[in-house]
C-alpha positions in Angstrom: -29.6 -0.5 2.4 -32.7 0.9 -1.0 -31.1 5.1 -1.0 -28.0 3.3 -0.8 -28.3 1.2 -4.3 -30.0 3.8 -5.8 -27.1 5.9 -4.8 -24.9 3.1 -6.7 -26.8 2.7 -9.1 -26.8 6.7 -10.3 -22.9 7.1 -9.7 -22.5 4.4 -11.5 -25.0 5.5 -14.9 -23.1 9.2 -14.1 -19.4 7.6 -14.5 -19.2 9.2 -11.1 -16.0 7.5 -9.9 -15.2 8.5 -6.7 -18.3 8.7 -5.5 -18.0 4.7 -6.0 -15.5 5.3 -4.5 -17.2 6.5 -1.1 -20.4 4.1 -2.3 -18.4 1.4 -2.0 -17.1 1.8 1.7 -20.2 3.2 3.0 -21.9 0.1 2.1 -18.9 -2.3 3.6 -19.5 -0.2 6.8 -22.9 -1.9 7.2 -22.7 -4.8 5.1 -23.9 -7.2 7.8 -21.6 -9.9 6.9 -17.8 -10.8 6.4 -18.1 -11.4 3.0 -20.4 -8.5 2.3 -17.9 -6.5 4.1 -15.0 -7.7 1.6 -17.1 -7.6 -2.4 -17.8 -4.0 -1.2 -14.9 -3.1 -0.4 -12.6 -4.9 -3.4 -14.9 -2.7 -5.2 -14.3 0.2 -3.7 -10.6 -0.8 -4.2 -11.3 -1.7 -7.6 -12.7 2.0 -8.2 -9.5 3.6 -7.1 -7.8 2.2 -8.5 -8.5 3.0 -11.6 -8.9 6.5 -10.7 -4.8 6.8 -9.1 -7.2 7.3 -5.8 -5.1 8.0 -2.7 -7.7 6.8 -0.8 -6.8 3.1 -2.4 -3.5 2.5 0.0 -6.5 2.3 2.5 -8.5 0.0 1.1 -6.1 -2.5 0.2 -4.4 -2.2 3.7 -8.0 -3.0 4.7 -8.1 -6.2 2.3 -4.9 -7.4 4.0 -6.2 -7.0 7.2 -9.2 -9.4 6.6 -7.3 -11.8 3.7 -8.4 -10.9 0.9 -5.1 -9.8 -0.4 
């Protein structure tokens, strides 16, 4: 996940909300546990909400299905 971490750091530094949504979602797909998956999806969801991004609806649904919301 080193490359993904580097891309996340770069997106945070650039303030690129759209990239952060995509990167946290990508991290959730390869997460080693449900706890990690929930963590990454929550971050993607928060960034989507902040950006008014339509992906927030799907992320919320995934978190709800996991019992996180």
